[in-house]
N, C-alpha and C positions, 0 to 999 in steps of 0.2 A: 458563396459563402460558406465563412467556413465553423460558425458560430454552432456547436454541441459537436463536431466531428471529432472522434477520438486523435488525444494527443499521438503523434509517430514516435517512436521509437526510436532513439541514434541510438542504444546501443547495434550492433556488429551483428548478422543473424549468427544463432548459434552458441548466442552469449544471452546467457537466461540467469545474471545474477545469480551462480549457486556459487559453491568452493570455487576455490583456482585448484586449476586443475595441472600445474606445475611440477614436471616430471621431478624426483628425488634428485638429485646427481646422483651420476655413478658413483658407487662404495658406498653412501649416505644407509646405509640400514639401520638404522638411530644405536652403529657400535659402540664405540669407545673411541673413534678417534678424536684426540687433541688439537688438531692443525683445520683449518675451515677445511669442509670439502670441496672436494677439486668441481671446478667449475664444469657443465653440459658437455659431455662429447671427451673428457679427458675421461682416459682410463688408468685406474688404478694397477700398478702391477704389483701381485701379490702371490702368494706360492699355497698349496691345499696341504702342505707339511710346515705343521706348526713353529718349527724352526727356522727353515728357510724363510717364511714367511714376516722372520724378526728384521724390524728395520736397520739396515747397514749402522747407522751407530752402536745398536746392541751388540751385533757382533763384535764389533771395534771394541768394544768395551769388554767382553767378556775375554775374550784375545788376551785384553793388556790387566785384566783382574787376571786370569790363571796363570800370566806370564811370572806376574808381581808375587803369587802366592807359592810358589815354584821356587822361591827361592828363599823362604823364610826357616826352612825347617832340615834343608839337607837333602839326604835323598830318600827320605819317606814322601817328602813332599811333592820331588821330583814325579815317584813312581804314583801318587796320587796327582795328578796333575795329567797324569800322561792317560789313565785309565780315564782320567771324567773324558778326555781330548776324545777318547775311542769309541767310551757309550754315544755321545755327541754324535759323531759323525755317522756312527749305527743307525742312532733314529731319526737321523737326516737325511739317511740312506745316502750318505758320500761316503762309502767304510773304507771302499777299496779304492777310489780316486786320491781320499785322506791318506789312506797306506801307502798307496805309493808314490805319489809327494815327499811325505814323511823319511820312509826308504831310501828316497834319493838326494834327502837332500841333510833335515836333519840327523837321520841314523849315520848317513857316509860320512858327517862332518865329524861327530861323535866320536866315530873307530877309528877316525883321520887321526884326532888329537889324544887317543891314548896311543895309538901305537908310536906316534912322533915322542908324545914325553918319556912311554917307557924306555923307549932306545936311545933318548939325545939325554934323559936328564940322571945323573950320576951317584952311586950312593951303595952300601956297601953291600947291600944285600941283591944279590946276583940271580935271574930268575934264570935268563938262558941268553946264549950266546949267537948273536947269525955275523959270520964274518968277525967283521974287528967292533964289530959293537955290540955291547954287553944291556941286556935288558934289566932293568931293579924294579924291585920292590918297590920300593920310592917312589922313580918315577910314574912308574902304572897306577899307583894313590893319587899322586898331584892331576894324573892325565884324569882317571876317574872323575874326580872333583871338579875338576875342569870341564869337561864332557857331560856331569849331570846338569852344569849350572846354563847351557850350551842349549841341550835337550829339554829340558824347564821348561825356558824362556822363548824356545825357535821351535817346540811343536803345540802352543795354542798360536802362536803365529800364524803356522800352517792351517791350524785348523780356518783360523779366523778367512785367512786365505776362501780354503772349500766352500762355505758360508757364503761368501759372499757374490753376488753376480751384477757384474760389471758396471754396467746400465741402470740398477738399481743404487747403486755405490755414487753415480754420475748424477742421477737425478737427486738424489738425497747432498750431495757437494750444493749442488746449485738452491738445492730450497733452503740450506741453510746458510746464503748468502756468502757461497763460496767464489771469488771470483774465478770468471771462463778461463782464464789461463792457468790459474793453479791446476782448477778442476781439471784440464787436458792433461797437465803432466800426473796427474796420478790414475788421470785413467788411462794413458799412452806407455806408464810403468805394470799395468796389470794389463793390456796387453802384448808385453813386447814378449815376455818369454811364448804366449802361444803360438805370434804370429810369427819367429823367428824357426817355430818347430814347427808350422806349417811350410816354411819357405823351405827348408831345410828335406821333407820330405818329398816336395816336387822336384827338389832337384836330384836327391837320389832315385827316384821313379826315373827322372829322365835318363840319369849313368845306366839306369838299370837298363833303358829302353836300346842305348849303344853298344848292351853286352860288358856295362863294365864292370864284373864284380863284386859285388860290395856284401854280399851274405854269407860270409868265410869265416875265420877266425875274429880273434879280436885283433892281430896286426894287421888283414888283410882291410877291415872295417876303417881303419885307423888309416893306411896310405887311401883308400879312398873320399874321408873326409875330407884329407887336405884338398883335393881338387873343388870341392864346394865351395870353402871360404870363400876364393875371389868370389863367386856371382850370388854366393848369400850378401857380402858385404856390399857391392854395386845395388842388388834388391833394396836394400835395407834402404840406402843413400836415394835409389829413385822414389821408393814409395813415400820417402817425408815430403821431395815435392810432390807430389800426386796427395799427398793427404796435407798440404796448406794451400793447395787451390779449390777441392775438396770442402777447408773451412771458409775461407773467405768467401764462396761461392753460400753458401746458410748463415753470412753475416756473423761470422764468429767475432771478429774484431771490431763492429759495430757497437754503440753505448745505446742505452736505453733498457725500458721493461723486456722482457722474453719469455714466449706461451711455449710450452711445450704437450704434445698431444699425449700424454704420460705421469703419472705421476708417482711420489711414494709418501707416505703417511705414516705419520707415530703415532701407535696409539696406546691406550691407557696400560697395556698389556705390555706394550717396551718398556716403559717410564717404572712400570711397578719393576721389571727387570732390574733395569738398570740400578734403581735405590735398594737395592735388595745385592745384588754385584757390588756395587759402592758400602755396602753395608758389611756387608764378608769379610771385605778388602780392611776394612778399619777395623776391625773388633780382633782378624789377627793381626796388622801391623801393633797396635794397642797390646794385645795382649803376649804378641814378642818384644815388644820394650821392656813391657814389665816380665818379660822371663829374665834379657840379658841386665835389669837392675836388681833382680832377684838373686 
């Protein structure tokens, strides 16, 4: 007989009917994330530095806004944008890398433009003569104006590249439902120069091991660089096939939902920063139009 016996508890052992003990998902600390919290086990990629922790979309907006602002008010706006970029890079701890990339790309291109314009643009005011070429003041002024536009537009783009992490860029593109093929094109473009530089360094090291001089004057370096082109091109072609096989093994061509062990979130701070940047750009553009009309 079971009359009067205590009813059995159907709950599993350890379940005392208390509050739920499900752990909070990683990265969900009650902060300001505007996206749904990542699933359990997904790691949110971030950085202790608040500038490097910005969402890649915010970094792109920063670069675009600064590039447009530099074109609105002549040389002084270009100088102001360059100063802002240097300060942002210093605050992010990327000042040395930024200056190195900036000097080898934007500054070098600007100097070449000024030199070519000075030597090849004719004008009545001769500044100097170089063999059969005459450097004119008019060409120099036109070169400075053109180079300033290049520097104003290129410096923020170099800054954005230095503040962007390739993995976080890829995850942000996937989060925004960009097609995987387009995402791969963007990431491959970002990886192209570092990979080429790494392969070139490996080839030059192999040449040094064989006794080939590669560390003398510029003429010797240029002569030693020519034999590196063939293995560099061949290794680049072979790496394409390896990457294709790696992508296929990871289901790159398959359709359907995708999962990832890592995630990037778009916080409320990112949205506020982007709103402020767009507002500053709108005010600057409207102010410039008003000045043109008046």
